[in-house]
C-alpha positions as CSV (number, residue, x, y, z in Angstrom):
1,M,126.0,45.5,153.5
2,Q,126.5,42.1,155.4
3,D,125.4,38.8,154.0
4,E,122.9,38.5,157.3
5,I,121.3,41.3,156.5
6,K,120.8,40.8,153.0
7,N,118.9,37.6,153.8
8,L,116.7,39.0,156.2
9,I,115.6,41.7,153.4
10,T,115.3,39.0,150.9
11,K,113.6,36.7,153.1
12,Y,111.3,38.6,155.1
13,L,111.2,42.4,153.4
14,S,110.8,41.3,149.8
15,Y,107.5,39.4,149.3
16,Q,109.0,36.4,148.4
17,D,106.1,34.7,149.5
18,A,103.9,36.3,147.1
19,V,102.0,34.6,144.4
20,V,103.9,35.8,141.5
21,P,106.0,35.1,138.8
22,E,109.4,34.2,139.3
23,K,111.0,37.4,137.7
24,R,108.9,39.3,139.9
25,K,109.9,38.0,142.7
26,E,113.7,38.9,141.7
27,K,112.7,42.4,140.8
28,M,111.1,42.7,144.1
29,V,114.2,41.3,146.0
30,A,116.2,43.7,143.8
31,D,113.9,46.8,144.9
32,G,114.2,45.3,148.5
33,L,118.0,45.4,148.5
34,A,118.1,49.1,146.9
35,H,115.6,50.7,149.4
36,E,117.4,53.1,151.7
37,S,115.4,52.2,155.2
38,S,115.7,48.5,154.1
39,P,118.6,48.1,155.9
40,Q,117.7,49.6,159.2
41,Y,114.7,47.8,159.0
42,A,116.6,44.0,158.3
43,Y,118.8,45.2,161.8
44,S,115.5,46.3,163.7
45,L,114.2,42.8,162.5
46,K,117.5,41.3,163.8
47,E,117.4,42.8,167.1
48,L,113.7,41.2,167.4
49,F,114.7,38.1,166.9
50,E,117.1,38.1,169.2
51,K,115.0,39.5,171.8
52,Y,111.9,37.8,171.4
53,S,112.3,35.0,169.1
54,E,112.1,34.4,165.4
55,Y,108.9,32.4,166.6
56,R,107.3,34.8,168.2
57,I,107.6,37.5,165.9
58,H,106.4,35.7,162.9
59,E,103.0,34.4,165.2
60,L,102.4,38.1,165.7
61,A,102.9,38.9,162.0
62,K,100.6,36.1,161.2
63,S,97.9,37.2,163.5
64,L,98.1,40.7,161.9
65,H,97.8,39.6,158.5
66,N,94.8,37.2,159.8
67,D,93.5,40.4,161.1
68,L,93.8,42.1,157.4
69,L,92.1,39.5,156.0
70,S,89.1,39.6,158.2
71,K,88.7,43.4,157.7
72,I,89.4,43.4,154.1
73,K,87.2,40.3,153.0
74,F,83.9,42.7,152.7
75,F,85.8,44.9,149.9
76,E,86.4,41.3,148.4
77,I,89.6,42.4,147.1
78,I,93.3,42.5,147.9
79,S,96.7,42.8,146.2
80,E,99.5,40.3,145.6
81,Y,101.2,42.2,148.4
82,G,98.4,41.9,150.9
83,L,98.6,38.5,150.4
84,S,102.1,38.6,151.6
85,L,103.5,38.8,155.0
86,S,106.1,41.1,154.0
87,W,104.4,44.1,154.5
88,V,103.7,43.1,158.2
89,Y,107.3,42.4,158.9
90,W,108.4,45.6,157.4
91,D,105.8,47.4,159.4
92,I,106.5,45.5,162.6
93,A,110.5,46.3,162.1
94,K,109.6,50.2,161.4
95,Q,107.6,50.7,164.3
96,Y,110.4,49.2,166.4
97,Y,113.0,50.9,164.8
98,F,111.6,54.3,165.5
99,Y,110.6,53.0,169.2
100,K,114.6,52.2,169.6
101,N,115.6,55.8,167.9
102,P,113.0,58.3,169.0
103,H,115.0,61.1,168.4
104,L,115.1,59.9,164.4
105,Q,111.3,60.1,164.8
106,K,110.1,63.7,162.4
107,S,106.4,63.4,163.7
108,P,106.0,62.1,167.4
109,I,102.5,63.2,168.0
110,L,101.2,61.5,164.8
111,Y,103.8,58.9,165.2
112,P,104.6,58.1,168.9
113,P,107.5,55.7,169.1
114,K,106.2,52.6,170.8
115,N,107.1,48.5,171.0
116,P,104.9,46.7,168.3
117,M,105.2,43.7,170.2
118,E,103.5,45.2,173.4
119,D,101.4,48.2,172.1
120,K,98.2,46.7,171.0
121,N,97.3,50.0,169.3
122,I,100.3,50.4,167.2
123,Q,99.6,46.5,165.9
124,E,96.1,47.6,165.1
125,E,97.4,50.9,162.9
126,I,99.8,48.4,161.5
127,V,96.6,46.6,159.9
128,L,94.5,49.7,159.6
129,R,97.5,51.3,157.3
130,Q,97.5,48.3,154.7
131,L,93.6,48.2,154.8
132,G,93.9,51.8,153.6
133,W,96.6,51.4,151.2
134,E,95.1,48.2,149.5
135,I,91.9,50.4,149.2
136,F,93.5,53.6,148.2
137,R,95.1,51.9,145.1
138,Q,91.7,50.7,144.2
139,R,90.2,53.8,144.0
140,E,89.6,53.7,140.2
141,N,87.8,50.4,140.7
142,E,84.1,51.0,139.8
143,E,82.6,47.7,141.9
144,L,84.7,48.7,144.6
145,L,83.4,52.5,144.7
146,K,79.6,50.9,144.3
147,K,79.9,49.6,148.1
148,I,81.9,52.9,149.3
149,S,80.2,55.6,147.4
150,N,77.5,56.5,150.4
151,E,80.4,57.0,153.0
152,K,81.1,60.5,152.8
153,I,84.3,60.3,155.3
154,V,86.1,57.5,153.2
155,M,84.9,59.0,149.8
156,D,87.1,62.3,150.9
157,Y,90.0,59.8,151.4
158,I,89.4,58.1,148.2
159,K,89.5,61.7,146.1
160,K,92.9,62.7,148.4
161,T,95.7,63.9,146.2
162,P,98.5,61.6,146.8
163,K,102.1,62.9,146.9
164,E,104.5,62.5,144.9
165,G,105.2,58.7,144.2
166,G,101.3,57.9,144.2
167,Q,101.2,57.4,148.0
168,L,99.2,59.1,150.7
169,R,101.0,60.0,153.9
170,S,101.2,56.8,156.3
171,W,98.7,58.9,158.8
172,D,96.6,59.0,155.9
173,Y,96.3,55.4,155.5
174,K,96.1,54.5,158.9
175,N,92.9,57.1,159.1
176,F,91.5,55.5,156.3
177,G,91.8,52.0,156.9
178,G,90.1,52.9,160.2
179,F,86.8,54.3,158.7
180,L,86.6,51.3,156.6
181,S,86.8,49.1,159.3
182,T,83.2,50.4,159.6
183,V,81.6,50.6,156.1
184,E,80.3,46.8,156.3
185,I,78.2,47.6,159.3
186,S,76.8,50.7,157.9
187,F,76.1,49.3,154.5
188,K,74.4,46.3,156.4
189,I,72.4,48.9,158.5
190,N,71.1,51.3,155.2
191,R,70.6,48.7,152.3
192,K,67.3,47.2,153.0
193,V,64.6,46.0,150.6
194,V,60.7,45.7,151.2
195,T,59.1,42.6,150.8
196,N,55.6,42.0,151.5
197,G,54.9,44.9,153.3
198,F,58.2,44.1,155.7
199,T,61.3,45.8,156.0
200,E,64.6,43.1,155.5
201,V,67.9,43.4,155.1
202,A,69.1,42.5,152.1
203,E,72.0,40.3,151.6
204,W,74.7,41.4,149.8
205,I,76.0,39.2,146.7
206,P,79.7,38.7,146.1
207,V,81.4,39.9,143.0
208,Q,84.5,39.4,141.6
209,F,86.7,42.5,141.6
210,K,89.3,43.2,139.1
211,K,92.9,42.4,140.1
C-alpha cells in the first residue's frame, strides 16, 4: 500500500479526531488500515480532493456532520464515532467509489450509484444511515426506548435481528434513520398534559443517557 494512501486512511478514515484515549486511536488506525475497503475508498478520496479540492470535501463533511447533530439532538445520545468526521468521509468516498464503478454495485436498485458531491438525496442518505446506526447500537438503552416506544415502525427496526457482525443492512439503517427523523415531531404532538382544563403540549425534560 502506498504511503499516500496509508496517510489518507489514517487521517480521514480512522477516527483520529474522536475523543478517545491514544491507545484506542492506535487501534482505530490499525483497524482502518486492515479493512478490505479502506484502500479503495482512500483512492476515491484522493480523486475527490483532486477534482473538487480538499476544502470543498471538508466543507461538505462538516455540513453533513452538523445535519446529523441536529437530527440526533432530540435523542440526546451520540457515540464517539458519530462525533468524528470519519464516518462522513468514509461514506462520501464509498458513494463516489460506486459512482465511478457502477458495475461493482451488487444492488443498483437499492443503492443507485450517484455522485455524493452533486446529489442531495445521496447526501441525505449518508446522514440518515448514520442516524439509524447510532440509535440501533443503543437499542437496549431504557431511557432511549421511552422516547420511541410508541412509534411502531421505529420499534420494528429496533427489534430487527442483526446480520453476522451485529449490523443491519445499509438500506435498513437509512430507512430507520428516515423514520427516526420524524419521531421528535410525533412526540411533541402526542405528548400532552391537561392543566386547569386546557390541553397544553408538555415540554420534554432532558435526561442523561448512558454512553
